[in-house]
C-alpha positions as a printed Julia matrix, in Angstrom:
361×3 Matrix{Float64}:
 105.09  104.3   105.31
 102.46  106.69  106.19
 100.19  106.82  103.5
  97.96  110.34  103.14
  94.59  110.24  100.76
  93.88  113.36  100.68
  90.06  114.8    98.89
  88.32  117.9    98.57
  89.05  121.5    98.36
  93.49  122.09   99.23
  92.95  124.27  102.18
  90.67  122.12  103.67
  92.19  118.49  103.05
  95.44  119.74  103.56
  94.47  121.18  107.81
  92.44  117.53  108.34
  96.03  115.49  106.88
  98.47  117.99  108.48
  96.29  117.14  111.45
  94.89  113.65  112.48
  94.82  111.35  108.9
  97.41  108.02  108.05
  98.63  107.66  111.76
 101.33  104.49  111.53
 102.17  103.47  114.05
 101.5   105.72  116.33
 103.51  108.67  114.35
 101.54  111.17  111.57
 101.59  113.55  109.1
 101.91  116.33  111.66
 105.33  115.02  113.47
 106.96  113.61  109.23
 106.21  117.23  109.42
 108.09  118.22  111.98
 110.83  116.24  111.6
 111.55  117.95  107.84
 111.38  120.69  109.71
 113.45  119.8   112.06
 115.77  118.14  108.89
 116.01  121.94  107.69
 116.6   123.73  110.21
 120.09  121.58  110.55
 120.92  120.74  107.62
 121.17  125.06  106.57
 122.71  125.63  110.29
 125.35  123.75  108.63
 126.17  123.89  105.43
 125.18  127.36  104.99
 125.54  128.41  108.71
 122.26  129.85  108.49
 119.57  129.88  111.39
 115.21  129.31  110.3
 114.28  132.6   110.35
 117.4   133.02  107.85
 115.72  131.04  105.71
 112.07  132.13  106.59
 113.32  135.31  105.15
 114.48  133.7   102.03
 111.05  132.29  101.61
 109.09  135.43  102.04
 110.23  136.31   98.55
 108.02  133.64   96.7
 105.27  134.54   98.12
 104.09  137.73   96.1
 104.85  136.38   92.63
 103.3   132.61   93.53
 100.4   134.4    94.9
  99.58  135.82   91.12
 101.32  132.37   89.28
  99.96  129.53   91.67
  97.42  131.29   94.78
  95.84  127.3    95.49
  99.46  126.44   96.06
  99.43  128.46   98.79
  95.63  128.09   99.63
  96.53  124.32  100.71
 100.5   125.09  101.91
  97.79  127.66  104.42
  96.66  124.3   105.04
  98.98  122.36  105.64
 100.63  125.55  108.04
  97.14  125.53  110.42
  97.67  121.65  110.79
 100.77  121.15  111.25
 100.44  124.06  113.95
 103.5   125.66  112.3
 103.47  128.89  110.14
 103.31  129.58  106.65
 106.63  130.15  105.79
 107.54  127.9   107.38
 105.84  125.05  104.64
 106.77  127.3   102.5
 110.48  127.77  102.94
 109.79  123.73  102.94
 108.44  123.92   99.26
 111.2   126.17   97.89
 114.26  124.34   99.99
 116.41  123.54   96.32
 115.69  127.44   95.79
 116.42  129.21   98.71
 120.07  126.86   98.06
 121.07  128.48   95.08
 119.39  131.89   96.3
 121.77  131.81   99.64
 124.85  130.61   98.18
 124.56  132.81   94.47
 127.26  134.96   95.51
 129.3   132.87   96.73
 130.61  129.97   93.92
 133.96  128.63   96.77
 130.38  127.91   98.8
 127.67  126.3    97.21
 129.8   123.32   95.61
 130.03  122.11  100.05
 126.63  122.29  100.25
 125.29  118.53   99.98
 121.97  118.49   97.25
 119.45  115.24   96.47
 121.63  112.98   93.74
 120.08  110.46   92.0
 119.55  108.16   88.74
 116.44  107.95   86.61
 114.88  106.76   83.39
 112.05  106.83   80.52
 111.98  104.48   79.01
 109.04  103.38   75.8
 109.01   99.76   74.71
 107.17   96.92   73.6
 105.3    95.78   76.46
 105.38   99.43   77.28
 106.48  103.46   78.72
 108.35  103.25   81.61
 109.48  105.5    84.3
 111.99  104.77   87.63
 114.52  106.98   89.3
 116.07  106.17   93.31
 115.97  108.89   94.98
 119.95  109.3    97.06
 119.32  112.07  100.83
 121.07  112.19  103.42
 119.65  108.97  105.14
 118.41  111.18  108.51
 115.36  112.36  106.37
 114.36  108.77  105.12
 112.43  108.94  108.38
 110.29  111.93  106.94
 109.31  110.42  103.59
 104.93  109.9   102.86
 102.94  109.13   99.97
  99.42  111.25   99.85
  96.68  109.51   97.52
  95.34  113.33   95.8
  92.36  114.25   95.32
  90.42  117.03   93.98
  86.83  115.95   92.99
  84.91  118.92   91.3
  87.9   120.54   89.34
  88.45  118.31   86.12
  91.94  118.08   88.01
  92.78  114.42   87.6
  93.42  112.46   91.21
  97.82  111.73   91.25
  99.56  110.2    94.66
 103.71  110.81   95.73
 106.52  109.96   97.62
 107.22  113.45   98.76
 108.89  115.08  101.82
 106.38  115.67  104.98
 104.9   119.22  103.59
 106.27  119.34  100.57
 102.92  118.99   98.2
 104.75  117.8    94.54
 107.71  115.8    94.1
 107.92  112.03   92.79
 104.78  109.9    91.22
 102.14  109.8    87.74
  98.34  110.21   88.25
  95.58  108.55   86.71
  95.8   109.2    83.72
  99.02  107.75   83.14
 100.83  110.72   83.39
 104.4   110.52   86.1
 107.33  112.33   86.89
 110.4   111.98   88.56
 113.52  114.43   89.61
 116.86  114.98   89.13
 119.1   118.23   91.72
 120.79  120.06   89.15
 123.17  123.55   90.48
 123.18  126.22   88.25
 123.28  129.58   90.74
 120.5   131.99   89.97
 117.52  131.61   90.33
 114.09  134.6    89.12
 111.29  134.35   91.86
 108.54  135.49   89.02
 109.04  131.59   88.01
 107.68  128.03   89.58
 109.61  126.76   92.26
 111.07  123.25   91.25
 108.7   120.75   93.62
 105.76  123.12   92.6
 106.96  122.26   88.57
 106.68  119.11   90.55
 102.97  119.33   91.55
 102.27  120.79   87.98
 103.26  118.17   86.36
 101.27  115.44   88.36
  97.46  117.46   87.32
  97.94  117.07   84.01
  96.26  115.56   81.39
  98.68  114.56   79.36
 102.35  114.95   78.72
 102.2   117.27   75.89
 100.55  119.55   78.23
 103.15  119.06   81.15
 106.05  119.7    78.69
 103.34  122.5    77.59
 102.94  124.35   80.69
 106.09  124.32   82.74
 107.76  126.15   79.86
 104.75  128.78   79.69
 105.21  129.11   83.78
 109.54  129.08   83.81
 111.0   127.73   86.46
 112.52  129.63   88.84
 115.85  126.59   90.13
 117.99  124.38   88.78
 117.06  120.15   87.87
 115.76  117.95   85.79
 112.72  116.89   85.68
 111.89  113.55   83.55
 107.99  113.26   82.81
 106.37  110.44   80.94
 102.8   108.98   79.71
 101.7   105.78   78.05
 102.83  107.07   74.34
 105.97  107.48   75.62
 109.07  110.1    77.94
 111.43  113.8    77.96
 113.13  115.02   80.05
 113.33  119.0    81.25
 116.5   120.25   81.9
 115.57  123.55   83.87
 117.76  126.85   85.4
 115.91  130.3    85.88
 116.83  131.24   82.78
 115.71  128.46   79.9
 113.89  125.01   79.76
 114.66  122.49   78.06
 114.02  119.48   75.59
 115.57  116.26   76.75
 114.17  114.04   73.75
 113.94  109.63   73.89
 117.53  108.95   71.85
 117.46  105.9    69.39
 116.03  103.16   72.67
 113.05  106.03   73.28
 114.51  106.08   76.45
 115.66  109.12   78.15
 118.49  108.71   81.37
 119.69  111.69   83.38
 121.3   112.03   85.94
 122.67  115.03   87.61
 124.31  118.0    85.59
 122.98  119.51   82.42
 123.65  117.11   78.95
 122.34  119.81   77.15
 124.13  123.47   75.95
 125.06  125.36   78.67
 127.14  128.09   77.46
 124.88  131.1    79.32
 124.24  129.54   83.02
 126.76  128.46   84.97
 126.97  125.31   86.9
 128.99  123.62   89.57
 130.36  119.94   89.28
 128.94  119.48   92.12
 128.95  115.01   92.07
 132.09  113.84   89.98
 129.72  110.44   89.93
 126.97  112.84   88.03
 128.59  111.24   84.26
 129.53  107.6    85.22
 126.15  106.64   86.78
 125.0   107.99   83.59
 126.86  106.07   81.58
 126.61  102.97   84.26
 122.87  103.67   82.94
 122.58  103.82   79.64
 125.68  100.97   79.61
 123.3    98.63   81.68
 119.7    99.44   80.09
 120.83   97.89   76.17
 121.94   94.84   78.02
 118.15   94.31   78.93
 116.89   92.08   76.34
 112.79   92.22   77.78
 112.64   95.55   79.81
 109.22   94.46   81.65
 108.66   95.96   85.22
 110.83   94.12   87.25
 113.53   94.06   84.24
 114.38   97.91   85.09
 113.45   97.44   88.63
 117.11   95.75   88.58
 118.81   98.72   87.09
 119.03  100.73   90.08
 120.42   98.04   92.5
 123.65   98.3    91.27
 126.5    99.42   93.23
 129.7   100.15   90.21
 131.31  102.13   91.54
 130.11  102.04   95.37
 129.07  104.01   97.57
 128.38  106.61   94.98
 126.71  104.43   92.66
 123.13  104.06   90.55
 122.68  102.59   94.19
 124.59  104.49   96.18
 125.0   104.61  100.62
 126.23  106.87  102.64
 129.65  106.2   103.47
 132.9   108.77  102.96
 132.56  110.82   99.53
 129.23  109.39   99.1
 126.59  112.1   100.66
 123.65  110.31   99.87
 121.59  107.38  100.27
 118.62  105.81   98.01
 116.27  105.76  100.58
 113.84  104.89   97.47
 112.91  103.99   93.83
 109.62  104.3    92.29
 109.43  102.77   88.79
 106.16  103.23   87.44
 104.21  101.67   84.62
 102.67  104.58   83.06
 101.03  102.38   79.94
  98.69  100.52   83.08
  98.82  103.3    85.66
 100.9   101.66   87.92
 103.65  102.29   90.26
 106.5   100.16   92.34
 107.87  102.46   94.97
 110.56  100.2    97.76
 111.63  101.89   99.98
 115.24  101.39  101.71
 118.25  100.84   99.33
 117.2    98.36   96.66
 119.6    96.06   98.13
 117.93   96.3   101.32
 114.22   96.25  100.59
 112.3    97.48  104.38
 108.98   98.0   102.7
 107.4    97.3    99.75
 104.15   99.76   98.32
 101.29   99.23   94.95
  99.92  102.13   93.59
  97.63  101.22   90.7
  94.55  104.11   89.26
């Protein structure tokens, strides 16, 4: 797996890392960023009948608002663009790919259900031995080759160092920071976007730069989220889920067993939003992760990791396979021990592990 170490000002470290830092088996970050663009170009053309120039025009709608609410992130995107030889709007389109999907289909009820999106299962759990956060990240197999691990340090800013597993070119994703704050993501489909708020992947970056779970929740609720999704946030004190739509951000508290379980549908009141049912297995996976975790007598890192290998309901199981009606596959699993500020990342399906990477602060 390509691991990239980014240190310095947003523009400069992004430019350097996109261009040359982190070479594995002859593959650079630049190659993987280009791969992400190629993947999403094909995906939008196939699923949405939209050429990449049309997608880029949609991304341009976010520039003005983001200049006001997240200028530092735009500076980083400009650096990635220069280092990779792509345009600024190409990289921005990657970073708002979730919002673009829903924005482009907000007025086409029959079409949006056909657009594939990443579906996954996540779990936050405060136990006697520590606070854990984990998920399977499920997406189309073709994008697996464009995953990277980024270790980011921004000296002099007061922002904690963080590490994340991300799609090359996307500045915020799934991971943890040196303060023991971690985040996971579940895709959810609700029509409508609000470009005046933070796109989902920018919101994840905001969490990774936060000093605590409470601070992360406050920052996300203050800024709002441009599109829909579930962001699971944790630190040593436990976890909280944030169900996000373009209209609101609502909290999913820990249950009596001090867990937060989530998949790919809203579980709180959604009477004022138009949610699209797109993964019929989502309720079954949610019930299954509840059931499996309830059986665990000693919830250690290994025991929690084992939960994500479950194949009940295969191929649309917690441990997914891209086969038949299942349009996605588990590409990586991450389980974080937030008490000890460490994580284990396994690439491939949990039952077909290709590589394992340990992260610690």
